[in-house]
Every structure is written in structure tokens, then in C-alpha cells.
PDB file of N, CA, C and O in Angstrom:
ATOM      1  N   MET A   1       0.837  -1.175   0.000  1.00  0.00           N
ATOM      2  CA  MET A   1       0.000   0.000   0.000  1.00  0.00           C
ATOM      3  C   MET A   1       0.884   1.240   0.000  1.00  0.00           C
ATOM      4  O   MET A   1       1.867   1.308   0.737  1.00  0.00           O
ATOM      5  N   ARG A   2       0.535   2.210  -0.819  1.00  0.00           N
ATOM      6  CA  ARG A   2       1.255   3.479  -0.864  1.00  0.00           C
ATOM      7  C   ARG A   2       0.780   4.383   0.267  1.00  0.00           C
ATOM      8  O   ARG A   2      -0.350   4.277   0.742  1.00  0.00           O
ATOM      9  N   ALA A   3       1.664   5.265   0.677  1.00  0.00           N
ATOM     10  CA  ALA A   3       1.320   6.242   1.705  1.00  0.00           C
ATOM     11  C   ALA A   3       2.176   7.485   1.491  1.00  0.00           C
ATOM     12  O   ALA A   3       3.244   7.424   0.881  1.00  0.00           O
ATOM     13  N   VAL A   4       1.697   8.590   1.993  1.00  0.00           N
ATOM     14  CA  VAL A   4       2.419   9.862   1.918  1.00  0.00           C
ATOM     15  C   VAL A   4       2.518  10.413   3.327  1.00  0.00           C
ATOM     16  O   VAL A   4       1.559  10.338   4.095  1.00  0.00           O
ATOM     17  N   ARG A   5       3.683  10.970   3.673  1.00  0.00           N
ATOM     18  CA  ARG A   5       3.828  11.652   4.953  1.00  0.00           C
ATOM     19  C   ARG A   5       3.624  13.143   4.709  1.00  0.00           C
ATOM     20  O   ARG A   5       4.384  13.772   3.972  1.00  0.00           O
ATOM     21  N   VAL A   6       2.606  13.691   5.326  1.00  0.00           N
ATOM     22  CA  VAL A   6       2.306  15.114   5.220  1.00  0.00           C
ATOM     23  C   VAL A   6       2.979  15.803   6.409  1.00  0.00           C
ATOM     24  O   VAL A   6       2.700  15.450   7.555  1.00  0.00           O
ATOM     25  N   PRO A   7       3.855  16.773   6.161  1.00  0.00           N
ATOM     26  CA  PRO A   7       4.540  17.424   7.276  1.00  0.00           C
ATOM     27  C   PRO A   7       3.559  18.179   8.171  1.00  0.00           C
ATOM     28  O   PRO A   7       2.548  18.704   7.704  1.00  0.00           O
ATOM     29  N   GLY A   8       3.872  18.223   9.449  1.00  0.00           N
ATOM     30  CA  GLY A   8       3.008  18.921  10.396  1.00  0.00           C
ATOM     31  C   GLY A   8       2.806  20.384  10.048  1.00  0.00           C
ATOM     32  O   GLY A   8       1.759  20.954  10.355  1.00  0.00           O
ATOM     33  N   SER A   9       3.808  21.010   9.402  1.00  0.00           N
ATOM     34  CA  SER A   9       3.684  22.427   9.030  1.00  0.00           C
ATOM     35  C   SER A   9       2.637  22.641   7.948  1.00  0.00           C
ATOM     36  O   SER A   9       2.223  23.774   7.706  1.00  0.00           O
ATOM     37  N   ALA A  10       2.201  21.562   7.290  1.00  0.00           N
ATOM     38  CA  ALA A  10       1.185  21.670   6.237  1.00  0.00           C
ATOM     39  C   ALA A  10      -0.227  21.478   6.775  1.00  0.00           C
ATOM     40  O   ALA A  10      -1.204  21.691   6.058  1.00  0.00           O
ATOM     41  N   VAL A  11      -0.332  21.075   8.038  1.00  0.00           N
ATOM     42  CA  VAL A  11      -1.640  20.718   8.598  1.00  0.00           C
ATOM     43  C   VAL A  11      -2.243  21.888   9.372  1.00  0.00           C
ATOM     44  O   VAL A  11      -1.599  22.486  10.234  1.00  0.00           O
ATOM     45  N   LEU A  12      -3.489  22.195   9.042  1.00  0.00           N
ATOM     46  CA  LEU A  12      -4.263  23.211   9.748  1.00  0.00           C
ATOM     47  C   LEU A  12      -5.401  22.520  10.473  1.00  0.00           C
ATOM     48  O   LEU A  12      -5.932  21.522   9.986  1.00  0.00           O
ATOM     49  N   PHE A  13      -5.775  23.032  11.615  1.00  0.00           N
ATOM     50  CA  PHE A  13      -6.922  22.498  12.337  1.00  0.00           C
ATOM     51  C   PHE A  13      -8.030  23.537  12.288  1.00  0.00           C
ATOM     52  O   PHE A  13      -7.897  24.623  12.851  1.00  0.00           O
ATOM     53  N   VAL A  14      -9.123  23.201  11.616  1.00  0.00           N
ATOM     54  CA  VAL A  14     -10.261  24.098  11.441  1.00  0.00           C
ATOM     55  C   VAL A  14     -11.503  23.395  11.962  1.00  0.00           C
ATOM     56  O   VAL A  14     -11.902  22.352  11.445  1.00  0.00           O
ATOM     57  N   ASP A  15     -12.109  23.971  12.985  1.00  0.00           N
ATOM     58  CA  ASP A  15     -13.301  23.380  13.602  1.00  0.00           C
ATOM     59  C   ASP A  15     -13.078  21.921  13.979  1.00  0.00           C
ATOM     60  O   ASP A  15     -13.957  21.082  13.784  1.00  0.00           O
ATOM     61  N   GLY A  16     -11.903  21.622  14.519  1.00  0.00           N
ATOM     62  CA  GLY A  16     -11.593  20.272  14.965  1.00  0.00           C
ATOM     63  C   GLY A  16     -11.187  19.306  13.869  1.00  0.00           C
ATOM     64  O   GLY A  16     -10.900  18.144  14.158  1.00  0.00           O
ATOM     65  N   GLN A  17     -11.154  19.747  12.624  1.00  0.00           N
ATOM     66  CA  GLN A  17     -10.785  18.897  11.484  1.00  0.00           C
ATOM     67  C   GLN A  17      -9.379  19.265  11.020  1.00  0.00           C
ATOM     68  O   GLN A  17      -9.068  20.441  10.832  1.00  0.00           O
ATOM     69  N   ALA A  18      -8.536  18.256  10.836  1.00  0.00           N
ATOM     70  CA  ALA A  18      -7.194  18.480  10.295  1.00  0.00           C
ATOM     71  C   ALA A  18      -7.286  18.563   8.775  1.00  0.00           C
ATOM     72  O   ALA A  18      -7.889  17.702   8.134  1.00  0.00           O
ATOM     73  N   LEU A  19      -6.682  19.609   8.201  1.00  0.00           N
ATOM     74  CA  LEU A  19      -6.724  19.830   6.759  1.00  0.00           C
ATOM     75  C   LEU A  19      -5.333  20.153   6.229  1.00  0.00           C
ATOM     76  O   LEU A  19      -4.481  20.664   6.956  1.00  0.00           O
ATOM     77  N   ALA A  20      -5.117  19.851   4.963  1.00  0.00           N
ATOM     78  CA  ALA A  20      -3.934  20.318   4.238  1.00  0.00           C
ATOM     79  C   ALA A  20      -4.427  20.814   2.888  1.00  0.00           C
ATOM     80  O   ALA A  20      -5.378  20.267   2.329  1.00  0.00           O
ATOM     81  N   PHE A  21      -3.785  21.844   2.368  1.00  0.00           N
ATOM     82  CA  PHE A  21      -4.138  22.331   1.039  1.00  0.00           C
ATOM     83  C   PHE A  21      -3.302  21.598   0.008  1.00  0.00           C
ATOM     84  O   PHE A  21      -2.073  21.575   0.081  1.00  0.00           O
ATOM     85  N   VAL A  22      -3.993  21.000  -0.953  1.00  0.00           N
ATOM     86  CA  VAL A  22      -3.366  20.165  -1.979  1.00  0.00           C
ATOM     87  C   VAL A  22      -3.519  20.848  -3.335  1.00  0.00           C
ATOM     88  O   VAL A  22      -4.587  21.364  -3.665  1.00  0.00           O
ATOM     89  N   ALA A  23      -2.446  20.843  -4.109  1.00  0.00           N
ATOM     90  CA  ALA A  23      -2.476  21.467  -5.429  1.00  0.00           C
ATOM     91  C   ALA A  23      -3.136  20.539  -6.430  1.00  0.00           C
ATOM     92  O   ALA A  23      -2.875  19.336  -6.453  1.00  0.00           O
ATOM     93  N   SER A  24      -3.997  21.118  -7.260  1.00  0.00           N
ATOM     94  CA  SER A  24      -4.570  20.372  -8.367  1.00  0.00           C
ATOM     95  C   SER A  24      -3.754  20.729  -9.617  1.00  0.00           C
ATOM     96  O   SER A  24      -3.157  21.804  -9.671  1.00  0.00           O
ATOM     97  N   PRO A  25      -3.720  19.854 -10.607  1.00  0.00           N
ATOM     98  CA  PRO A  25      -2.973  20.180 -11.822  1.00  0.00           C
ATOM     99  C   PRO A  25      -3.544  21.436 -12.469  1.00  0.00           C
ATOM    100  O   PRO A  25      -4.747  21.688 -12.416  1.00  0.00           O
ATOM    101  N   ALA A  26      -2.664  22.211 -13.076  1.00  0.00           N
ATOM    102  CA  ALA A  26      -3.103  23.441 -13.742  1.00  0.00           C
ATOM    103  C   ALA A  26      -3.865  23.098 -15.012  1.00  0.00           C
ATOM    104  O   ALA A  26      -3.494  22.190 -15.755  1.00  0.00           O
ATOM    105  N   ALA A  27      -4.928  23.836 -15.241  1.00  0.00           N
ATOM    106  CA  ALA A  27      -5.640  23.719 -16.517  1.00  0.00           C
ATOM    107  C   ALA A  27      -4.740  24.312 -17.597  1.00  0.00           C
ATOM    108  O   ALA A  27      -3.794  25.038 -17.293  1.00  0.00           O
ATOM    109  N   ALA A  28      -5.028  24.011 -18.821  1.00  0.00           N
ATOM    110  CA  ALA A  28      -4.201  24.506 -19.918  1.00  0.00           C
ATOM    111  C   ALA A  28      -4.042  26.020 -19.815  1.00  0.00           C
ATOM    112  O   ALA A  28      -5.018  26.763 -19.919  1.00  0.00           O
ATOM    113  N   GLY A  29      -2.816  26.465 -19.612  1.00  0.00           N
ATOM    114  CA  GLY A  29      -2.538  27.888 -19.539  1.00  0.00           C
ATOM    115  C   GLY A  29      -2.984  28.558 -18.265  1.00  0.00           C
ATOM    116  O   GLY A  29      -2.872  29.778 -18.148  1.00  0.00           O
ATOM    117  N   GLY A  30      -3.489  27.805 -17.302  1.00  0.00           N
ATOM    118  CA  GLY A  30      -3.997  28.407 -16.066  1.00  0.00           C
ATOM    119  C   GLY A  30      -3.098  28.141 -14.881  1.00  0.00           C
ATOM    120  O   GLY A  30      -2.085  27.449 -14.980  1.00  0.00           O
ATOM    121  N   ASP A  31      -3.491  28.703 -13.772  1.00  0.00           N
ATOM    122  CA  ASP A  31      -2.757  28.507 -12.530  1.00  0.00           C
ATOM    123  C   ASP A  31      -3.276  27.275 -11.809  1.00  0.00           C
ATOM    124  O   ASP A  31      -4.425  26.870 -11.986  1.00  0.00           O
ATOM    125  N   ARG A  32      -2.413  26.689 -10.995  1.00  0.00           N
ATOM    126  CA  ARG A  32      -2.873  25.575 -10.166  1.00  0.00           C
ATOM    127  C   ARG A  32      -3.770  26.124  -9.072  1.00  0.00           C
ATOM    128  O   ARG A  32      -3.591  27.247  -8.601  1.00  0.00           O
ATOM    129  N   GLN A  33      -4.727  25.320  -8.684  1.00  0.00           N
ATOM    130  CA  GLN A  33      -5.632  25.675  -7.601  1.00  0.00           C
ATOM    131  C   GLN A  33      -5.270  24.826  -6.385  1.00  0.00           C
ATOM    132  O   GLN A  33      -4.807  23.694  -6.523  1.00  0.00           O
ATOM    133  N   PHE A  34      -5.483  25.376  -5.209  1.00  0.00           N
ATOM    134  CA  PHE A  34      -5.235  24.645  -3.978  1.00  0.00           C
ATOM    135  C   PHE A  34      -6.559  24.439  -3.260  1.00  0.00           C
ATOM    136  O   PHE A  34      -7.295  25.391  -3.001  1.00  0.00           O
ATOM    137  N   THR A  35      -6.851  23.189  -2.943  1.00  0.00           N
ATOM    138  CA  THR A  35      -8.107  22.860  -2.288  1.00  0.00           C
ATOM    139  C   THR A  35      -7.813  22.134  -0.972  1.00  0.00           C
ATOM    140  O   THR A  35      -6.842  21.383  -0.880  1.00  0.00           O
ATOM    141  N   PRO A  36      -8.652  22.358   0.048  1.00  0.00           N
ATOM    142  CA  PRO A  36      -8.426  21.678   1.321  1.00  0.00           C
ATOM    143  C   PRO A  36      -8.776  20.197   1.217  1.00  0.00           C
ATOM    144  O   PRO A  36      -9.729  19.815   0.538  1.00  0.00           O
ATOM    145  N   ARG A  37      -8.003  19.388   1.891  1.00  0.00           N
ATOM    146  CA  ARG A  37      -8.249  17.943   1.928  1.00  0.00           C
ATOM    147  C   ARG A  37      -8.097  17.489   3.373  1.00  0.00           C
ATOM    148  O   ARG A  37      -7.141  17.861   4.053  1.00  0.00           O
ATOM    149  N   GLY A  38      -9.035  16.691   3.830  1.00  0.00           N
ATOM    150  CA  GLY A  38      -8.990  16.186   5.202  1.00  0.00           C
ATOM    151  C   GLY A  38      -7.767  15.316   5.433  1.00  0.00           C
ATOM    152  O   GLY A  38      -7.359  14.550   4.560  1.00  0.00           O
ATOM    153  N   ILE A  39      -7.190  15.445   6.612  1.00  0.00           N
ATOM    154  CA  ILE A  39      -6.002  14.689   7.003  1.00  0.00           C
ATOM    155  C   ILE A  39      -6.363  13.811   8.192  1.00  0.00           C
ATOM    156  O   ILE A  39      -7.023  14.263   9.128  1.00  0.00           O
ATOM    157  N   SER A  40      -5.931  12.565   8.154  1.00  0.00           N
ATOM    158  CA  SER A  40      -6.084  11.696   9.322  1.00  0.00           C
ATOM    159  C   SER A  40      -4.883  11.915  10.238  1.00  0.00           C
ATOM    160  O   SER A  40      -3.739  11.924   9.783  1.00  0.00           O
ATOM    161  N   THR A  41      -5.153  12.090  11.529  1.00  0.00           N
ATOM    162  CA  THR A  41      -4.063  12.232  12.497  1.00  0.00           C
ATOM    163  C   THR A  41      -3.807  10.921  13.241  1.00  0.00           C
ATOM    164  O   THR A  41      -3.145  10.913  14.279  1.00  0.00           O
ATOM    165  N   ALA A  42      -4.328   9.820  12.713  1.00  0.00           N
ATOM    166  CA  ALA A  42      -4.213   8.516  13.374  1.00  0.00           C
ATOM    167  C   ALA A  42      -2.799   7.946  13.314  1.00  0.00           C
ATOM    168  O   ALA A  42      -2.441   7.109  14.143  1.00  0.00           O
ATOM    169  N   TRP A  43      -1.983   8.385  12.345  1.00  0.00           N
ATOM    170  CA  TRP A  43      -0.634   7.826  12.174  1.00  0.00           C
ATOM    171  C   TRP A  43       0.409   8.936  12.206  1.00  0.00           C
ATOM    172  O   TRP A  43       0.956   9.302  11.166  1.00  0.00           O
ATOM    173  N   PRO A  44       0.693   9.484  13.414  1.00  0.00           N
ATOM    174  CA  PRO A  44       1.730  10.515  13.503  1.00  0.00           C
ATOM    175  C   PRO A  44       3.099   9.919  13.175  1.00  0.00           C
ATOM    176  O   PRO A  44       3.383   8.770  13.513  1.00  0.00           O
ATOM    177  N   SER A  45       3.942  10.714  12.514  1.00  0.00           N
ATOM    178  CA  SER A  45       5.263  10.237  12.137  1.00  0.00           C
ATOM    179  C   SER A  45       6.220  11.404  11.978  1.00  0.00           C
ATOM    180  O   SER A  45       6.058  12.224  11.073  1.00  0.00           O
ATOM    181  N   ASP A  46       7.204  11.485  12.841  1.00  0.00           N
ATOM    182  CA  ASP A  46       8.300  12.444  12.702  1.00  0.00           C
ATOM    183  C   ASP A  46       7.806  13.865  12.436  1.00  0.00           C
ATOM    184  O   ASP A  46       8.271  14.521  11.504  1.00  0.00           O
ATOM    185  N   GLY A  47       6.864  14.343  13.254  1.00  0.00           N
ATOM    186  CA  GLY A  47       6.374  15.703  13.118  1.00  0.00           C
ATOM    187  C   GLY A  47       5.337  15.896  12.029  1.00  0.00           C
ATOM    188  O   GLY A  47       4.985  17.031  11.708  1.00  0.00           O
ATOM    189  N   GLY A  48       4.845  14.816  11.459  1.00  0.00           N
ATOM    190  CA  GLY A  48       3.817  14.902  10.426  1.00  0.00           C
ATOM    191  C   GLY A  48       2.818  13.776  10.604  1.00  0.00           C
ATOM    192  O   GLY A  48       2.715  13.188  11.680  1.00  0.00           O
ATOM    193  N   TYR A  49       2.085  13.480   9.543  1.00  0.00           N
ATOM    194  CA  TYR A  49       1.068  12.429   9.606  1.00  0.00           C
ATOM    195  C   TYR A  49       1.114  11.598   8.336  1.00  0.00           C
ATOM    196  O   TYR A  49       1.109  12.138   7.230  1.00  0.00           O
ATOM    197  N   VAL A  50       1.161  10.279   8.499  1.00  0.00           N
ATOM    198  CA  VAL A  50       1.148   9.361   7.360  1.00  0.00           C
ATOM    199  C   VAL A  50      -0.291   9.219   6.867  1.00  0.00           C
ATOM    200  O   VAL A  50      -1.216   9.027   7.657  1.00  0.00           O
ATOM    201  N   GLN A  51      -0.463   9.318   5.554  1.00  0.00           N
ATOM    202  CA  GLN A  51      -1.779   9.201   4.927  1.00  0.00           C
ATOM    203  C   GLN A  51      -1.782   7.973   4.020  1.00  0.00           C
ATOM    204  O   GLN A  51      -1.384   8.066   2.859  1.00  0.00           O
ATOM    205  N   PRO A  52      -2.226   6.821   4.534  1.00  0.00           N
ATOM    206  CA  PRO A  52      -2.253   5.610   3.720  1.00  0.00           C
ATOM    207  C   PRO A  52      -3.156   5.789   2.501  1.00  0.00           C
ATOM    208  O   PRO A  52      -4.216   6.410   2.582  1.00  0.00           O
ATOM    209  N   GLY A  53      -2.722   5.243   1.388  1.00  0.00           N
ATOM    210  CA  GLY A  53      -3.523   5.283   0.173  1.00  0.00           C
ATOM    211  C   GLY A  53      -3.328   6.533  -0.659  1.00  0.00           C
ATOM    212  O   GLY A  53      -3.808   6.592  -1.791  1.00  0.00           O
ATOM    213  N   TRP A  54      -2.641   7.533  -0.135  1.00  0.00           N
ATOM    214  CA  TRP A  54      -2.399   8.752  -0.910  1.00  0.00           C
ATOM    215  C   TRP A  54      -1.254   8.512  -1.888  1.00  0.00           C
ATOM    216  O   TRP A  54      -0.337   7.738  -1.613  1.00  0.00           O
ATOM    217  N   GLN A  55      -1.322   9.176  -3.013  1.00  0.00           N
ATOM    218  CA  GLN A  55      -0.237   9.185  -3.986  1.00  0.00           C
ATOM    219  C   GLN A  55       0.624  10.420  -3.711  1.00  0.00           C
ATOM    220  O   GLN A  55       0.216  11.307  -2.960  1.00  0.00           O
ATOM    221  N   ALA A  56       1.799  10.479  -4.308  1.00  0.00           N
ATOM    222  CA  ALA A  56       2.636  11.668  -4.184  1.00  0.00           C
ATOM    223  C   ALA A  56       1.851  12.870  -4.701  1.00  0.00           C
ATOM    224  O   ALA A  56       1.175  12.782  -5.726  1.00  0.00           O
ATOM    225  N   LEU A  57       1.940  13.986  -3.994  1.00  0.00           N
ATOM    226  CA  LEU A  57       1.188  15.178  -4.371  1.00  0.00           C
ATOM    227  C   LEU A  57       1.905  16.408  -3.866  1.00  0.00           C
ATOM    228  O   LEU A  57       2.869  16.310  -3.106  1.00  0.00           O
ATOM    229  N   ASP A  58       1.436  17.562  -4.286  1.00  0.00           N
ATOM    230  CA  ASP A  58       1.980  18.828  -3.812  1.00  0.00           C
ATOM    231  C   ASP A  58       1.066  19.375  -2.736  1.00  0.00           C
ATOM    232  O   ASP A  58      -0.143  19.493  -2.939  1.00  0.00           O
ATOM    233  N   VAL A  59       1.644  19.713  -1.582  1.00  0.00           N
ATOM    234  CA  VAL A  59       0.867  20.339  -0.511  1.00  0.00           C
ATOM    235  C   VAL A  59       1.545  21.646  -0.118  1.00  0.00           C
ATOM    236  O   VAL A  59       2.757  21.803  -0.266  1.00  0.00           O
ATOM    237  N   VAL A  60       0.752  22.568   0.380  1.00  0.00           N
ATOM    238  CA  VAL A  60       1.291  23.806   0.932  1.00  0.00           C
ATOM    239  C   VAL A  60       1.912  23.436   2.271  1.00  0.00           C
ATOM    240  O   VAL A  60       1.213  22.958   3.164  1.00  0.00           O
ATOM    241  N   THR A  61       3.218  23.651   2.426  1.00  0.00           N
ATOM    242  CA  THR A  61       3.889  23.198   3.649  1.00  0.00           C
ATOM    243  C   THR A  61       4.088  24.292   4.679  1.00  0.00           C
ATOM    244  O   THR A  61       4.534  24.010   5.790  1.00  0.00           O
ATOM    245  N   GLY A  62       3.775  25.513   4.347  1.00  0.00           N
ATOM    246  CA  GLY A  62       3.896  26.604   5.296  1.00  0.00           C
ATOM    247  C   GLY A  62       3.040  27.778   4.866  1.00  0.00           C
ATOM    248  O   GLY A  62       2.942  28.074   3.675  1.00  0.00           O
ATOM    249  N   GLY A  63       2.422  28.448   5.823  1.00  0.00           N
ATOM    250  CA  GLY A  63       1.598  29.604   5.507  1.00  0.00           C
ATOM    251  C   GLY A  63       0.240  29.270   4.935  1.00  0.00           C
ATOM    252  O   GLY A  63      -0.432  30.138   4.379  1.00  0.00           O
ATOM    253  N   ALA A  64      -0.174  28.018   5.064  1.00  0.00           N
ATOM    254  CA  ALA A  64      -1.469  27.618   4.494  1.00  0.00           C
ATOM    255  C   ALA A  64      -2.624  28.357   5.144  1.00  0.00           C
ATOM    256  O   ALA A  64      -3.685  28.504   4.539  1.00  0.00           O
ATOM    257  N   ASP A  65      -2.429  28.827   6.375  1.00  0.00           N
ATOM    258  CA  ASP A  65      -3.501  29.573   7.040  1.00  0.00           C
ATOM    259  C   ASP A  65      -3.854  30.846   6.272  1.00  0.00           C
ATOM    260  O   ASP A  65      -4.963  31.363   6.408  1.00  0.00           O
ATOM    261  N   LEU A  66      -2.920  31.355   5.467  1.00  0.00           N
ATOM    262  CA  LEU A  66      -3.213  32.534   4.650  1.00  0.00           C
ATOM    263  C   LEU A  66      -4.244  32.230   3.570  1.00  0.00           C
ATOM    264  O   LEU A  66      -4.941  33.133   3.106  1.00  0.00           O
ATOM    265  N   LEU A  67      -4.345  30.963   3.167  1.00  0.00           N
ATOM    266  CA  LEU A  67      -5.348  30.594   2.167  1.00  0.00           C
ATOM    267  C   LEU A  67      -6.760  30.692   2.737  1.00  0.00           C
ATOM    268  O   LEU A  67      -7.727  30.787   1.982  1.00  0.00           O
ATOM    269  N   LEU A  68      -6.883  30.670   4.050  1.00  0.00           N
ATOM    270  CA  LEU A  68      -8.192  30.785   4.701  1.00  0.00           C
ATOM    271  C   LEU A  68      -8.530  32.231   5.049  1.00  0.00           C
ATOM    272  O   LEU A  68      -9.657  32.527   5.448  1.00  0.00           O
ATOM    273  N   THR A  69      -7.567  33.127   4.899  1.00  0.00           N
ATOM    274  CA  THR A  69      -7.763  34.527   5.257  1.00  0.00           C
ATOM    275  C   THR A  69      -8.305  35.295   4.067  1.00  0.00           C
ATOM    276  O   THR A  69      -7.728  35.230   2.982  1.00  0.00           O
ATOM    277  N   PRO A  70      -9.405  36.025   4.242  1.00  0.00           N
ATOM    278  CA  PRO A  70      -9.919  36.804   3.112  1.00  0.00           C
ATOM    279  C   PRO A  70      -8.931  37.904   2.744  1.00  0.00           C
ATOM    280  O   PRO A  70      -8.225  38.421   3.610  1.00  0.00           O
ATOM    281  N   PRO A  71      -8.877  38.263   1.468  1.00  0.00           N
ATOM    282  CA  PRO A  71      -7.952  39.316   1.067  1.00  0.00           C
ATOM    283  C   PRO A  71      -8.357  40.647   1.697  1.00  0.00           C
ATOM    284  O   PRO A  71      -9.537  40.873   1.966  1.00  0.00           O
ATOM    285  N   PRO A  72      -7.395  41.515   1.929  1.00  0.00           N
ATOM    286  CA  PRO A  72      -7.738  42.809   2.520  1.00  0.00           C
ATOM    287  C   PRO A  72      -8.532  43.662   1.541  1.00  0.00           C
ATOM    288  O   PRO A  72      -8.432  43.508   0.323  1.00  0.00           O
ATOM    289  N   GLU A  73      -9.323  44.563   2.108  1.00  0.00           N
ATOM    290  CA  GLU A  73     -10.084  45.469   1.255  1.00  0.00           C
ATOM    291  C   GLU A  73      -9.140  46.526   0.692  1.00  0.00           C
ATOM    292  O   GLU A  73      -8.156  46.900   1.329  1.00  0.00           O
ATOM    293  N   ALA A  74      -9.454  46.999  -0.505  1.00  0.00           N
ATOM    294  CA  ALA A  74      -8.640  48.030  -1.130  1.00  0.00           C
ATOM    295  C   ALA A  74      -8.853  49.356  -0.412  1.00  0.00           C
ATOM    296  O   ALA A  74      -9.972  49.685  -0.019  1.00  0.00           O
ATOM    297  N   HIS A  75      -7.794  50.098  -0.246  1.00  0.00           N
ATOM    298  CA  HIS A  75      -7.858  51.412   0.371  1.00  0.00           C
ATOM    299  C   HIS A  75      -7.254  52.430  -0.579  1.00  0.00           C
ATOM    300  O   HIS A  75      -6.315  52.128  -1.315  1.00  0.00           O
ATOM    301  N   THR A  76      -7.795  53.626  -0.556  1.00  0.00           N
ATOM    302  CA  THR A  76      -7.256  54.704  -1.371  1.00  0.00           C
ATOM    303  C   THR A  76      -6.127  55.362  -0.607  1.00  0.00           C
ATOM    304  O   THR A  76      -6.278  55.713   0.563  1.00  0.00           O
ATOM    305  N   LEU A  77      -5.001  55.527  -1.269  1.00  0.00           N
ATOM    306  CA  LEU A  77      -3.868  56.188  -0.645  1.00  0.00           C
ATOM    307  C   LEU A  77      -4.090  57.692  -0.640  1.00  0.00           C
ATOM    308  O   LEU A  77      -4.715  58.224  -1.557  1.00  0.00           O
ATOM    309  N   PRO A  78      -3.594  58.378   0.365  1.00  0.00           N
ATOM    310  CA  PRO A  78      -3.735  59.840   0.379  1.00  0.00           C
ATOM    311  C   PRO A  78      -2.899  60.444  -0.740  1.00  0.00           C
ATOM    312  O   PRO A  78      -1.919  59.844  -1.182  1.00  0.00           O
ATOM    313  N   PRO A  79      -3.287  61.633  -1.198  1.00  0.00           N
ATOM    314  CA  PRO A  79      -2.508  62.267  -2.254  1.00  0.00           C
ATOM    315  C   PRO A  79      -1.099  62.592  -1.772  1.00  0.00           C
ATOM    316  O   PRO A  79      -0.865  62.774  -0.577  1.00  0.00           O
ATOM    317  N   THR A  80      -0.188  62.660  -2.698  1.00  0.00           N
ATOM    318  CA  THR A  80       1.200  62.985  -2.357  1.00  0.00           C
ATOM    319  C   THR A  80       1.655  64.177  -3.183  1.00  0.00           C
ATOM    320  O   THR A  80       0.976  64.572  -4.131  1.00  0.00           O
ATOM    321  N   GLY A  81       2.771  64.737  -2.840  1.00  0.00           N
ATOM    322  CA  GLY A  81       3.366  65.812  -3.618  1.00  0.00           C
ATOM    323  C   GLY A  81       2.563  67.105  -3.528  1.00  0.00           C
ATOM    324  O   GLY A  81       1.992  67.426  -2.485  1.00  0.00           O
ATOM    325  N   ASP A  82       2.528  67.842  -4.637  1.00  0.00           N
ATOM    326  CA  ASP A  82       1.873  69.160  -4.678  1.00  0.00           C
ATOM    327  C   ASP A  82       0.384  69.098  -4.336  1.00  0.00           C
ATOM    328  O   ASP A  82      -0.129  69.994  -3.665  1.00  0.00           O
ATOM    329  N   ALA A  83      -0.301  68.074  -4.779  1.00  0.00           N
ATOM    330  CA  ALA A  83      -1.733  67.972  -4.492  1.00  0.00           C
ATOM    331  C   ALA A  83      -1.970  67.937  -2.986  1.00  0.00           C
ATOM    332  O   ALA A  83      -2.953  68.500  -2.503  1.00  0.00           O
ATOM    333  N   TRP A  84      -1.100  67.296  -2.254  1.00  0.00           N
ATOM    334  CA  TRP A  84      -1.240  67.199  -0.796  1.00  0.00           C
ATOM    335  C   TRP A  84      -0.933  68.554  -0.142  1.00  0.00           C
ATOM    336  O   TRP A  84      -1.613  68.960   0.801  1.00  0.00           O
ATOM    337  N   ASN A  85       0.079  69.238  -0.641  1.00  0.00           N
ATOM    338  CA  ASN A  85       0.518  70.500  -0.044  1.00  0.00           C
ATOM    339  C   ASN A  85      -0.468  71.638  -0.286  1.00  0.00           C
ATOM    340  O   ASN A  85      -0.479  72.594   0.489  1.00  0.00           O
ATOM    341  N   ARG A  86      -1.290  71.577  -1.320  1.00  0.00           N
ATOM    342  CA  ARG A  86      -2.242  72.637  -1.634  1.00  0.00           C
ATOM    343  C   ARG A  86      -3.466  72.621  -0.722  1.00  0.00           C
ATOM    344  O   ARG A  86      -4.271  73.551  -0.777  1.00  0.00           O
ATOM    345  N   ARG A  87      -3.625  71.645   0.074  1.00  0.00           N
ATOM    346  CA  ARG A  87      -4.813  71.531   0.925  1.00  0.00           C
ATOM    347  C   ARG A  87      -4.826  72.527   2.007  1.00  0.00           C
ATOM    348  O   ARG A  87      -5.762  72.558   2.807  1.00  0.00           O
TER     349      ARG A  87
END
């Protein structure tokens, strides 16, 4: 049986569920997408978790929590230079 060891730095705990973001193949000319996949914590190994039955794959190994963070809202910068000084 094949298995993959997912490093602990790739695992996020959301509402009690262990998740890792896994890359899907890029569509023709497109970017790869990252989707959350449930992780079993039943087989801890060397700071990570063994996932029986998984094939080799790409996972986000650090900073995956940023994928759950909504992007910041756009803000208008204050004027600079002469426009600012004329006020």
C-alpha cells in the first residue's frame, strides 16, 4: 500500500478537522488551484502524519492559514506631492 507523509507544518486544524491544502494540476494555460483535503491524524510520524492510500502530491507546507484569510479590502492612498501641499 502506498502512503504519503504530510509534514506537520502543512496541517491546519479548522473546527476540529485536520486539513492540508493540496495542489490540483493546472488547466491549460492556467494557474494551479489549492483545495483543502482532510487529514487523518491517526498515524503521527516524525512531526507529520502518514496518509495511507495517498499518492505523491503537492501540498502547501507553510503559511497555508493565509489561504483561509480573506484578502484585505482596497484602500485609497492619500494624495502625495503638490496635491497634498495645496490643501
